[in-house]
All heavy atoms as a GROMACS GRO file, in nm:
protein
  519
    1MET      N    1   0.080  -0.124   0.009
    1MET     CA    2   0.008   0.000   0.000
    1MET      C    3   0.077   0.124   0.004
    1MET      O    4   0.062   0.221  -0.073
    1MET     CB    5  -0.089  -0.006   0.122
    1MET     CG    6  -0.188   0.111   0.135
    1MET     SD    7  -0.304   0.081  -0.013
    1MET     CE    8  -0.424   0.216   0.024
    2LYS      N    9   0.192   0.126   0.073
    2LYS     CA   10   0.287   0.247   0.088
    2LYS      C   11   0.349   0.261  -0.044
    2LYS      O   12   0.368   0.381  -0.095
    2LYS     CB   13   0.392   0.218   0.198
    2LYS     CG   14   0.467   0.346   0.219
    2LYS     CD   15   0.573   0.324   0.337
    2LYS     CE   16   0.653   0.451   0.349
    2LYS     NZ   17   0.738   0.435   0.474
    3GLU      N   18   0.398   0.148  -0.116
    3GLU     CA   19   0.455   0.173  -0.250
    3GLU      C   20   0.360   0.233  -0.348
    3GLU      O   21   0.400   0.312  -0.436
    3GLU     CB   22   0.513   0.034  -0.294
    3GLU     CG   23   0.574   0.035  -0.426
    3GLU     CD   24   0.626  -0.107  -0.467
    3GLU    OE1   25   0.673  -0.177  -0.381
    3GLU    OE2   26   0.612  -0.131  -0.585
    4PHE      N   27   0.234   0.170  -0.351
    4PHE     CA   28   0.123   0.232  -0.431
    4PHE      C   29   0.106   0.382  -0.406
    4PHE      O   30   0.096   0.462  -0.502
    4PHE     CB   31  -0.001   0.160  -0.407
    4PHE     CG   32  -0.113   0.204  -0.493
    4PHE    CD1   33  -0.132   0.162  -0.624
    4PHE    CD2   34  -0.217   0.292  -0.438
    4PHE    CE1   35  -0.233   0.218  -0.709
    4PHE    CE2   36  -0.319   0.331  -0.515
    4PHE     CZ   37  -0.334   0.299  -0.650
    5TRP      N   38   0.101   0.422  -0.286
    5TRP     CA   39   0.080   0.562  -0.237
    5TRP      C   40   0.191   0.647  -0.295
    5TRP      O   41   0.168   0.756  -0.351
    5TRP     CB   42   0.066   0.583  -0.092
    5TRP     CG   43   0.057   0.725  -0.049
    5TRP    CD1   44   0.166   0.792   0.015
    5TRP    CD2   45  -0.044   0.818  -0.062
    5TRP    NE1   46   0.118   0.919   0.040
    5TRP    CE2   47  -0.001   0.947  -0.013
    5TRP    CE3   48  -0.160   0.816  -0.133
    5TRP    CZ2   49  -0.066   1.052  -0.015
    5TRP    CZ3   50  -0.244   0.930  -0.129
    5TRP    CH2   51  -0.202   1.055  -0.078
    6ASN      N   52   0.322   0.601  -0.277
    6ASN     CA   53   0.447   0.678  -0.319
    6ASN      C   54   0.436   0.695  -0.472
    6ASN      O   55   0.482   0.797  -0.527
    6ASN     CB   56   0.563   0.623  -0.272
    6ASN     CG   57   0.579   0.631  -0.117
    6ASN    OD1   58   0.532   0.734  -0.061
    6ASN    ND2   59   0.656   0.552  -0.057
    7GLN      N   60   0.390   0.591  -0.540
    7GLN     CA   61   0.402   0.600  -0.691
    7GLN      C   62   0.293   0.681  -0.743
    7GLN      O   63   0.321   0.756  -0.840
    7GLN     CB   64   0.390   0.454  -0.746
    7GLN     CG   65   0.409   0.454  -0.889
    7GLN     CD   66   0.418   0.305  -0.946
    7GLN    OE1   67   0.408   0.211  -0.874
    7GLN    NE2   68   0.433   0.300  -1.080
    8TYR      N   69   0.176   0.683  -0.685
    8TYR     CA   70   0.054   0.756  -0.753
    8TYR      C   71   0.002   0.871  -0.654
    8TYR      O   72  -0.106   0.915  -0.671
    8TYR     CB   73  -0.062   0.661  -0.768
    8TYR     CG   74  -0.026   0.553  -0.876
    8TYR    CD1   75  -0.002   0.427  -0.842
    8TYR    CD2   76  -0.007   0.588  -1.004
    8TYR    CE1   77   0.035   0.324  -0.927
    8TYR    CE2   78   0.025   0.495  -1.097
    8TYR     CZ   79   0.041   0.366  -1.065
    8TYR     OH   80   0.077   0.273  -1.164
    9LYS      N   81   0.088   0.925  -0.562
    9LYS     CA   82   0.056   1.039  -0.483
    9LYS      C   83   0.012   1.156  -0.549
    9LYS      O   84  -0.085   1.213  -0.518
    9LYS     CB   85   0.170   1.069  -0.381
    9LYS     CG   86   0.144   1.170  -0.286
    9LYS     CD   87   0.248   1.183  -0.190
    9LYS     CE   88   0.396   1.153  -0.229
    9LYS     NZ   89   0.485   1.173  -0.135
   10GLY      N   90   0.088   1.194  -0.657
   10GLY     CA   91   0.056   1.318  -0.735
   10GLY      C   92  -0.080   1.306  -0.816
   10GLY      O   93  -0.144   1.400  -0.817
   11ALA      N   94  -0.102   1.193  -0.864
   11ALA     CA   95  -0.224   1.163  -0.939
   11ALA      C   96  -0.346   1.164  -0.841
   11ALA      O   97  -0.439   1.231  -0.884
   11ALA     CB   98  -0.218   1.040  -1.022
   12MET      N   99  -0.331   1.115  -0.732
   12MET     CA  100  -0.447   1.115  -0.636
   12MET      C  101  -0.475   1.251  -0.581
   12MET      O  102  -0.589   1.295  -0.566
   12MET     CB  103  -0.410   1.021  -0.511
   12MET     CG  104  -0.414   0.874  -0.556
   12MET     SD  105  -0.385   0.787  -0.403
   12MET     CE  106  -0.354   0.620  -0.469
   13ILE      N  107  -0.366   1.333  -0.554
   13ILE     CA  108  -0.382   1.476  -0.509
   13ILE      C  109  -0.455   1.543  -0.623
   13ILE      O  110  -0.548   1.633  -0.601
   13ILE     CB  111  -0.252   1.530  -0.466
   13ILE    CG1  112  -0.207   1.461  -0.337
   13ILE    CG2  113  -0.260   1.686  -0.444
   13ILE    CD1  114  -0.069   1.494  -0.300
   14GLY      N  115  -0.407   1.530  -0.739
   14GLY     CA  116  -0.472   1.594  -0.859
   14GLY      C  117  -0.610   1.568  -0.879
   14GLY      O  118  -0.696   1.650  -0.914
   15ILE      N  119  -0.651   1.440  -0.865
   15ILE     CA  120  -0.791   1.392  -0.864
   15ILE      C  121  -0.869   1.455  -0.759
   15ILE      O  122  -0.985   1.502  -0.780
   15ILE     CB  123  -0.795   1.241  -0.864
   15ILE    CG1  124  -0.752   1.181  -0.981
   15ILE    CG2  125  -0.948   1.193  -0.843
   15ILE    CD1  126  -0.733   1.032  -0.982
   16LEU      N  127  -0.821   1.468  -0.636
   16LEU     CA  128  -0.896   1.532  -0.531
   16LEU      C  129  -0.921   1.676  -0.556
   16LEU      O  130  -1.025   1.735  -0.530
   16LEU     CB  131  -0.825   1.513  -0.392
   16LEU     CG  132  -0.832   1.370  -0.338
   16LEU    CD1  133  -0.730   1.365  -0.206
   16LEU    CD2  134  -0.974   1.329  -0.295
   17ILE      N  135  -0.818   1.749  -0.589
   17ILE     CA  136  -0.824   1.886  -0.645
   17ILE      C  137  -0.939   1.901  -0.759
   17ILE      O  138  -1.016   1.998  -0.740
   17ILE     CB  139  -0.693   1.948  -0.679
   17ILE    CG1  140  -0.595   1.955  -0.554
   17ILE    CG2  141  -0.708   2.089  -0.738
   17ILE    CD1  142  -0.471   1.995  -0.583
   18ALA      N  143  -0.929   1.817  -0.853
   18ALA     CA  144  -1.032   1.821  -0.964
   18ALA      C  145  -1.166   1.800  -0.910
   18ALA      O  146  -1.260   1.876  -0.950
   18ALA     CB  147  -0.999   1.730  -1.065
   19ILE      N  148  -1.190   1.713  -0.819
   19ILE     CA  149  -1.317   1.691  -0.762
   19ILE      C  150  -1.369   1.805  -0.678
   19ILE      O  151  -1.479   1.852  -0.693
   19ILE     CB  152  -1.318   1.564  -0.674
   19ILE    CG1  153  -1.306   1.440  -0.758
   19ILE    CG2  154  -1.440   1.546  -0.582
   19ILE    CD1  155  -1.283   1.300  -0.676
   20LEU      N  156  -1.281   1.866  -0.605
   20LEU     CA  157  -1.314   1.995  -0.530
   20LEU      C  158  -1.349   2.107  -0.623
   20LEU      O  159  -1.450   2.176  -0.598
   20LEU     CB  160  -1.201   2.042  -0.441
   20LEU     CG  161  -1.188   1.948  -0.318
   20LEU    CD1  162  -1.054   2.003  -0.238
   20LEU    CD2  163  -1.287   1.962  -0.213
   21ILE      N  164  -1.282   2.125  -0.736
   21ILE     CA  165  -1.311   2.215  -0.831
   21ILE      C  166  -1.445   2.205  -0.889
   21ILE      O  167  -1.537   2.295  -0.915
   21ILE     CB  168  -1.210   2.232  -0.938
   21ILE    CG1  169  -1.076   2.303  -0.874
   21ILE    CG2  170  -1.246   2.318  -1.055
   21ILE    CD1  171  -0.961   2.300  -0.971
   22LEU      N  172  -1.480   2.077  -0.930
   22LEU     CA  173  -1.602   2.040  -0.984
   22LEU      C  174  -1.727   2.061  -0.891
   22LEU      O  175  -1.832   2.111  -0.927
   22LEU     CB  176  -1.607   1.904  -1.046
   22LEU     CG  177  -1.521   1.882  -1.170
   22LEU    CD1  178  -1.511   1.739  -1.202
   22LEU    CD2  179  -1.568   1.967  -1.278
   23ILE      N  180  -1.695   2.020  -0.762
   23ILE     CA  181  -1.805   2.028  -0.661
   23ILE      C  182  -1.834   2.177  -0.639
   23ILE      O  183  -1.954   2.215  -0.623
   23ILE     CB  184  -1.768   1.963  -0.538
   23ILE    CG1  185  -1.770   1.809  -0.555
   23ILE    CG2  186  -1.858   1.988  -0.418
   23ILE    CD1  187  -1.719   1.719  -0.444
   24THR      N  188  -1.731   2.266  -0.623
   24THR     CA  189  -1.755   2.400  -0.584
   24THR      C  190  -1.790   2.482  -0.709
   24THR      O  191  -1.803   2.606  -0.689
   24THR     CB  192  -1.636   2.454  -0.511
   24THR    OG1  193  -1.522   2.437  -0.592
   24THR    CG2  194  -1.613   2.388  -0.377
   25ARG      N  195  -1.783   2.429  -0.832
   25ARG     CA  196  -1.814   2.493  -0.953
   25ARG      C  197  -1.716   2.613  -0.978
   25ARG      O  198  -1.756   2.711  -1.044
   25ARG     CB  199  -1.957   2.551  -0.961
   25ARG     CG  200  -2.068   2.447  -0.932
   25ARG     CD  201  -2.184   2.436  -1.006
   25ARG     NE  202  -2.211   2.523  -1.121
   25ARG     CZ  203  -2.222   2.472  -1.241
   25ARG    NH1  204  -2.207   2.342  -1.260
   25ARG    NH2  205  -2.255   2.553  -1.342
   26LEU      N  206  -1.597   2.597  -0.929
   26LEU     CA  207  -1.486   2.685  -0.970
   26LEU      C  208  -1.442   2.684  -1.110
   26LEU      O  209  -1.382   2.771  -1.161
   26LEU     CB  210  -1.369   2.665  -0.868
   26LEU     CG  211  -1.386   2.712  -0.730
   26LEU    CD1  212  -1.251   2.674  -0.651
   26LEU    CD2  213  -1.407   2.870  -0.734
   27HIS      N  214  -1.477   2.568  -1.178
   27HIS     CA  215  -1.439   2.561  -1.314
   27HIS      C  216  -1.486   2.673  -1.400
   27HIS      O  217  -1.429   2.710  -1.500
   27HIS     CB  218  -1.459   2.425  -1.374
   27HIS     CG  219  -1.603   2.385  -1.382
   27HIS    ND1  220  -1.668   2.340  -1.257
   27HIS    CD2  221  -1.696   2.389  -1.478
   27HIS    CE1  222  -1.794   2.312  -1.287
   27HIS    NE2  223  -1.814   2.348  -1.418
   28ASP      N  224  -1.609   2.721  -1.372
   28ASP     CA  225  -1.659   2.829  -1.451
   28ASP      C  226  -1.584   2.956  -1.424
   28ASP      O  227  -1.552   3.018  -1.536
   28ASP     CB  228  -1.802   2.855  -1.408
   28ASP     CG  229  -1.911   2.745  -1.439
   28ASP    OD1  230  -1.880   2.667  -1.534
   28ASP    OD2  231  -2.008   2.734  -1.365
   29LEU      N  232  -1.539   2.980  -1.308
   29LEU     CA  233  -1.453   3.097  -1.284
   29LEU      C  234  -1.314   3.076  -1.355
   29LEU      O  235  -1.256   3.179  -1.423
   29LEU     CB  236  -1.440   3.116  -1.138
   29LEU     CG  237  -1.345   3.231  -1.089
   29LEU    CD1  238  -1.406   3.358  -1.136
   29LEU    CD2  239  -1.323   3.220  -0.936
   30ILE      N  240  -1.255   2.965  -1.336
   30ILE     CA  241  -1.139   2.940  -1.407
   30ILE      C  242  -1.129   2.962  -1.554
   30ILE      O  243  -1.050   3.020  -1.613
   30ILE     CB  244  -1.070   2.799  -1.364
   30ILE    CG1  245  -1.039   2.798  -1.215
   30ILE    CG2  246  -0.954   2.769  -1.440
   30ILE    CD1  247  -1.014   2.661  -1.159
   31LEU      N  248  -1.242   2.905  -1.611
   31LEU     CA  249  -1.254   2.912  -1.769
   31LEU      C  250  -1.277   3.064  -1.801
   31LEU      O  251  -1.218   3.110  -1.900
   31LEU     CB  252  -1.378   2.826  -1.810
   31LEU     CG  253  -1.410   2.839  -1.945
   31LEU    CD1  254  -1.290   2.771  -2.030
   31LEU    CD2  255  -1.536   2.765  -1.978
   32ALA      N  256  -1.347   3.128  -1.719
   32ALA     CA  257  -1.365   3.284  -1.752
   32ALA      C  258  -1.236   3.359  -1.738
   32ALA      O  259  -1.208   3.444  -1.826
   32ALA     CB  260  -1.475   3.346  -1.653
   33ILE      N  261  -1.155   3.326  -1.640
   33ILE     CA  262  -1.021   3.386  -1.631
   33ILE      C  263  -0.935   3.357  -1.741
   33ILE      O  264  -0.868   3.444  -1.798
   33ILE     CB  265  -0.969   3.347  -1.492
   33ILE    CG1  266  -1.042   3.418  -1.380
   33ILE    CG2  267  -0.816   3.394  -1.486
   33ILE    CD1  268  -1.006   3.373  -1.239
   34VAL      N  269  -0.939   3.229  -1.789
   34VAL     CA  270  -0.852   3.188  -1.903
   34VAL      C  271  -0.893   3.261  -2.026
   34VAL      O  272  -0.818   3.312  -2.119
   34VAL     CB  273  -0.859   3.037  -1.921
   34VAL    CG1  274  -0.804   2.994  -2.048
   34VAL    CG2  275  -0.789   2.969  -1.803
   35VAL      N  276  -1.028   3.268  -2.048
   35VAL     CA  277  -1.078   3.335  -2.165
   35VAL      C  278  -1.044   3.497  -2.173
   35VAL      O  279  -1.002   3.554  -2.274
   35VAL     CB  280  -1.230   3.320  -2.190
   35VAL    CG1  281  -1.280   3.412  -2.285
   35VAL    CG2  282  -1.274   3.181  -2.212
   36LEU      N  283  -1.043   3.549  -2.055
   36LEU     CA  284  -1.007   3.695  -2.039
   36LEU      C  285  -0.858   3.712  -2.068
   36LEU      O  286  -0.824   3.802  -2.143
   36LEU     CB  287  -1.036   3.743  -1.898
   36LEU     CG  288  -1.186   3.775  -1.867
   36LEU    CD1  289  -1.204   3.805  -1.722
   36LEU    CD2  290  -1.243   3.890  -1.951
   37VAL      N  291  -0.772   3.629  -2.020
   37VAL     CA  292  -0.634   3.640  -2.037
   37VAL      C  293  -0.595   3.615  -2.185
   37VAL      O  294  -0.524   3.683  -2.237
   37VAL     CB  295  -0.552   3.541  -1.949
   37VAL    CG1  296  -0.411   3.539  -1.976
   37VAL    CG2  297  -0.564   3.589  -1.802
   38LEU      N  298  -0.663   3.512  -2.240
   38LEU     CA  299  -0.636   3.489  -2.388
   38LEU      C  300  -0.685   3.605  -2.472
   38LEU      O  301  -0.615   3.643  -2.572
   38LEU     CB  302  -0.714   3.364  -2.430
   38LEU     CG  303  -0.646   3.227  -2.394
   38LEU    CD1  304  -0.728   3.119  -2.438
   38LEU    CD2  305  -0.503   3.214  -2.461
   39GLY      N  306  -0.798   3.670  -2.434
   39GLY     CA  307  -0.842   3.792  -2.505
   39GLY      C  308  -0.743   3.896  -2.503
   39GLY      O  309  -0.727   3.975  -2.595
   40ALA      N  310  -0.687   3.915  -2.385
   40ALA     CA  311  -0.591   4.035  -2.365
   40ALA      C  312  -0.473   3.999  -2.447
   40ALA      O  313  -0.407   4.098  -2.499
   40ALA     CB  314  -0.545   4.045  -2.216
   41PHE      N  315  -0.418   3.875  -2.450
   41PHE     CA  316  -0.296   3.846  -2.536
   41PHE      C  317  -0.321   3.860  -2.678
   41PHE      O  318  -0.242   3.925  -2.749
   41PHE     CB  319  -0.247   3.695  -2.499
   41PHE     CG  320  -0.170   3.690  -2.369
   41PHE    CD1  321  -0.205   3.602  -2.277
   41PHE    CD2  322  -0.050   3.761  -2.360
   41PHE    CE1  323  -0.132   3.595  -2.170
   41PHE    CE2  324   0.016   3.759  -2.238
   41PHE     CZ  325  -0.023   3.668  -2.139
   42ILE      N  326  -0.439   3.824  -2.730
   42ILE     CA  327  -0.472   3.834  -2.865
   42ILE      C  328  -0.489   3.974  -2.905
   42ILE      O  329  -0.444   4.032  -3.004
   42ILE     CB  330  -0.606   3.752  -2.897
   42ILE    CG1  331  -0.574   3.596  -2.895
   42ILE    CG2  332  -0.657   3.793  -3.035
   42ILE    CD1  333  -0.691   3.524  -2.904
   43GLY      N  334  -0.554   4.064  -2.817
   43GLY     CA  335  -0.570   4.203  -2.844
   43GLY      C  336  -0.436   4.268  -2.850
   43GLY      O  337  -0.419   4.358  -2.935
   44ASN      N  338  -0.343   4.240  -2.755
   44ASN     CA  339  -0.203   4.298  -2.754
   44ASN      C  340  -0.131   4.261  -2.882
   44ASN      O  341  -0.071   4.347  -2.942
   44ASN     CB  342  -0.135   4.254  -2.636
   44ASN     CG  343  -0.016   4.334  -2.616
   44ASN    OD1  344   0.006   4.452  -2.654
   44ASN    ND2  345   0.098   4.256  -2.564
   45TYR      N  346  -0.142   4.140  -2.925
   45TYR     CA  347  -0.072   4.082  -3.044
   45TYR      C  348  -0.120   4.159  -3.167
   45TYR      O  349  -0.043   4.211  -3.252
   45TYR     CB  350  -0.087   3.930  -3.055
   45TYR     CG  351  -0.028   3.887  -3.186
   45TYR    CD1  352   0.105   3.857  -3.187
   45TYR    CD2  353  -0.103   3.859  -3.306
   45TYR    CE1  354   0.167   3.819  -3.304
   45TYR    CE2  355  -0.050   3.816  -3.411
   45TYR     CZ  356   0.097   3.792  -3.422
   45TYR     OH  357   0.151   3.749  -3.538
   46VAL      N  358  -0.260   4.176  -3.176
   46VAL     CA  359  -0.311   4.249  -3.292
   46VAL      C  360  -0.265   4.391  -3.293
   46VAL      O  361  -0.234   4.447  -3.396
   46VAL     CB  362  -0.471   4.244  -3.291
   46VAL    CG1  363  -0.529   4.333  -3.390
   46VAL    CG2  364  -0.511   4.090  -3.319
   47GLN      N  365  -0.258   4.452  -3.181
   47GLN     CA  366  -0.222   4.594  -3.174
   47GLN      C  367  -0.079   4.610  -3.207
   47GLN      O  368  -0.044   4.702  -3.282
   47GLN     CB  369  -0.246   4.651  -3.030
   47GLN     CG  370  -0.212   4.793  -3.002
   47GLN     CD  371  -0.230   4.849  -2.872
   47GLN    OE1  372  -0.258   4.769  -2.790
   47GLN    NE2  373  -0.208   4.983  -2.849
   48GLN      N  374   0.008   4.517  -3.162
   48GLN     CA  375   0.152   4.527  -3.189
   48GLN      C  376   0.185   4.499  -3.331
   48GLN      O  377   0.284   4.546  -3.395
   48GLN     CB  378   0.232   4.440  -3.099
   48GLN     CG  379   0.220   4.463  -2.952
   48GLN     CD  380   0.269   4.603  -2.914
   48GLN    OE1  381   0.365   4.651  -2.977
   48GLN    NE2  382   0.204   4.685  -2.824
   49ASN      N  383   0.109   4.409  -3.398
   49ASN     CA  384   0.134   4.361  -3.536
   49ASN      C  385   0.015   4.395  -3.623
   49ASN      O  386  -0.035   4.309  -3.705
   49ASN     CB  387   0.148   4.204  -3.540
   49ASN     CG  388   0.275   4.169  -3.437
   49ASN    OD1  389   0.382   4.210  -3.455
   49ASN    ND2  390   0.243   4.088  -3.351
   50LYS      N  391  -0.029   4.517  -3.616
   50LYS     CA  392  -0.147   4.566  -3.692
   50LYS      C  393  -0.148   4.537  -3.850
   50LYS      O  394  -0.235   4.489  -3.902
   50LYS     CB  395  -0.159   4.705  -3.662
   50LYS     CG  396  -0.310   4.763  -3.685
   50LYS     CD  397  -0.321   4.914  -3.655
   50LYS     CE  398  -0.274   4.947  -3.519
   50LYS     NZ  399  -0.273   5.083  -3.480
   51ASP      N  400  -0.036   4.581  -3.909
   51ASP     CA  401  -0.025   4.567  -4.051
   51ASP      C  402  -0.021   4.423  -4.090
   51ASP      O  403  -0.075   4.377  -4.194
   51ASP     CB  404   0.097   4.638  -4.106
   51ASP     CG  405   0.098   4.792  -4.086
   51ASP    OD1  406  -0.019   4.838  -4.086
   51ASP    OD2  407   0.202   4.859  -4.058
   52PHE      N  408   0.059   4.331  -4.016
   52PHE     CA  409   0.067   4.190  -4.054
   52PHE      C  410  -0.063   4.127  -4.038
   52PHE      O  411  -0.103   4.045  -4.132
   52PHE     CB  412   0.171   4.127  -3.962
   52PHE     CG  413   0.178   3.977  -3.984
   52PHE    CD1  414   0.247   3.935  -4.084
   52PHE    CD2  415   0.128   3.889  -3.887
   52PHE    CE1  416   0.262   3.795  -4.107
   52PHE    CE2  417   0.140   3.759  -3.906
   52PHE     CZ  418   0.204   3.706  -4.019
   53VAL      N  419  -0.138   4.151  -3.939
   53VAL     CA  420  -0.277   4.096  -3.910
   53VAL      C  421  -0.367   4.142  -4.019
   53VAL      O  422  -0.448   4.059  -4.075
   53VAL     CB  423  -0.326   4.124  -3.763
   53VAL    CG1  424  -0.474   4.085  -3.752
   53VAL    CG2  425  -0.238   4.055  -3.671
   54LYS      N  426  -0.353   4.275  -4.052
   54LYS     CA  427  -0.449   4.328  -4.153
   54LYS      C  428  -0.432   4.253  -4.300
   54LYS      O  429  -0.528   4.215  -4.359
   54LYS     CB  430  -0.432   4.470  -4.176
   54LYS     CG  431  -0.527   4.546  -4.266
   54LYS     CD  432  -0.499   4.694  -4.287
   54LYS     CE  433  -0.506   4.776  -4.158
   54LYS     NZ  434  -0.490   4.910  -4.181
   55THR      N  435  -0.301   4.236  -4.340
   55THR     CA  436  -0.277   4.170  -4.457
   55THR      C  437  -0.325   4.025  -4.460
   55THR      O  438  -0.380   3.959  -4.560
   55THR     CB  439  -0.132   4.188  -4.505
   55THR    OG1  440  -0.051   4.132  -4.397
   55THR    CG2  441  -0.090   4.329  -4.536
   56LYS      N  442  -0.288   3.951  -4.345
   56LYS     CA  443  -0.337   3.808  -4.338
   56LYS      C  444  -0.491   3.805  -4.340
   56LYS      O  445  -0.530   3.705  -4.402
   56LYS     CB  446  -0.271   3.749  -4.205
   56LYS     CG  447  -0.122   3.726  -4.209
   56LYS     CD  448  -0.098   3.606  -4.307
   56LYS     CE  449   0.046   3.566  -4.296
   56LYS     NZ  450   0.088   3.458  -4.386
   57LEU      N  451  -0.555   3.884  -4.267
   57LEU     CA  452  -0.695   3.885  -4.265
   57LEU      C  453  -0.752   3.912  -4.407
   57LEU      O  454  -0.848   3.848  -4.446
   57LEU     CB  455  -0.749   3.974  -4.167
   57LEU     CG  456  -0.905   3.971  -4.131
   57LEU    CD1  457  -0.941   3.826  -4.076
   57LEU    CD2  458  -0.933   4.071  -4.020
   58LYS      N  459  -0.697   4.014  -4.476
   58LYS     CA  460  -0.740   4.044  -4.613
   58LYS      C  461  -0.723   3.929  -4.708
   58LYS      O  462  -0.814   3.898  -4.780
   58LYS     CB  463  -0.669   4.162  -4.658
   58LYS     CG  464  -0.725   4.212  -4.792
   58LYS     CD  465  -0.644   4.339  -4.838
   58LYS     CE  466  -0.692   4.389  -4.969
   58LYS     NZ  467  -0.650   4.320  -5.082
   59ASN      N  468  -0.607   3.860  -4.694
   59ASN     CA  469  -0.581   3.746  -4.775
   59ASN      C  470  -0.674   3.627  -4.750
   59ASN      O  471  -0.724   3.553  -4.848
   59ASN     CB  472  -0.436   3.693  -4.765
   59ASN     CG  473  -0.332   3.793  -4.817
   59ASN    OD1  474  -0.370   3.867  -4.913
   59ASN    ND2  475  -0.211   3.784  -4.772
   60PHE      N  476  -0.705   3.611  -4.623
   60PHE     CA  477  -0.804   3.508  -4.580
   60PHE      C  478  -0.946   3.538  -4.636
   60PHE      O  479  -1.010   3.444  -4.692
   60PHE     CB  480  -0.805   3.489  -4.430
   60PHE     CG  481  -0.906   3.386  -4.382
   60PHE    CD1  482  -0.885   3.254  -4.399
   60PHE    CD2  483  -1.024   3.423  -4.330
   60PHE    CE1  484  -0.962   3.160  -4.354
   60PHE    CE2  485  -1.115   3.339  -4.273
   60PHE     CZ  486  -1.089   3.198  -4.297
   61ILE      N  487  -0.995   3.665  -4.629
   61ILE     CA  488  -1.120   3.694  -4.673
   61ILE      C  489  -1.123   3.683  -4.834
   61ILE      O  490  -1.223   3.638  -4.897
   61ILE     CB  491  -1.152   3.838  -4.640
   61ILE    CG1  492  -1.177   3.839  -4.484
   61ILE    CG2  493  -1.273   3.885  -4.702
   61ILE    CD1  494  -1.194   3.973  -4.426
   62ASP      N  495  -1.019   3.712  -4.899
   62ASP     CA  496  -1.010   3.701  -5.042
   62ASP      C  497  -1.021   3.561  -5.095
   62ASP      O  498  -1.074   3.527  -5.190
   62ASP     CB  499  -0.892   3.771  -5.100
   62ASP     CG  500  -0.896   3.918  -5.088
   62ASP    OD1  501  -1.001   3.973  -5.081
   62ASP    OD2  502  -0.786   3.982  -5.104
   63LYS      N  503  -0.968   3.465  -5.015
   63LYS     CA  504  -0.970   3.323  -5.047
   63LYS      C  505  -1.120   3.269  -5.024
   63LYS      O  506  -1.157   3.180  -5.100
   63LYS     CB  507  -0.878   3.246  -4.964
   63LYS     CG  508  -0.726   3.266  -5.002
   63LYS     CD  509  -0.642   3.182  -4.918
   63LYS     CE  510  -0.495   3.204  -4.954
   63LYS     NZ  511  -0.400   3.132  -4.865
   64MET      N  512  -1.184   3.330  -4.936
   64MET     CA  513  -1.321   3.282  -4.907
   64MET      C  514  -1.407   3.326  -5.026
   64MET      O  515  -1.502   3.262  -5.070
   64MET     CB  516  -1.368   3.336  -4.780
   64MET     CG  517  -1.299   3.298  -4.653
   64MET     SD  518  -1.316   3.126  -4.606
   64MET     CE  519  -1.467   3.128  -4.523
   0.00000   0.00000   0.00000
């Protein structure tokens, strides 16, 4: 039993944390935070590379 615990301790702790997140519905909050951070990174990237994004988007629209 001790060998099993030492080998799979990290997985068991991860499962317990996942169960707590699901029970307390924190996954909605975590997902919202991730979407906000991704939106900030994408917005910053578009602002810094405005001309590159504009040409790529124009080419994509022309192909459609």
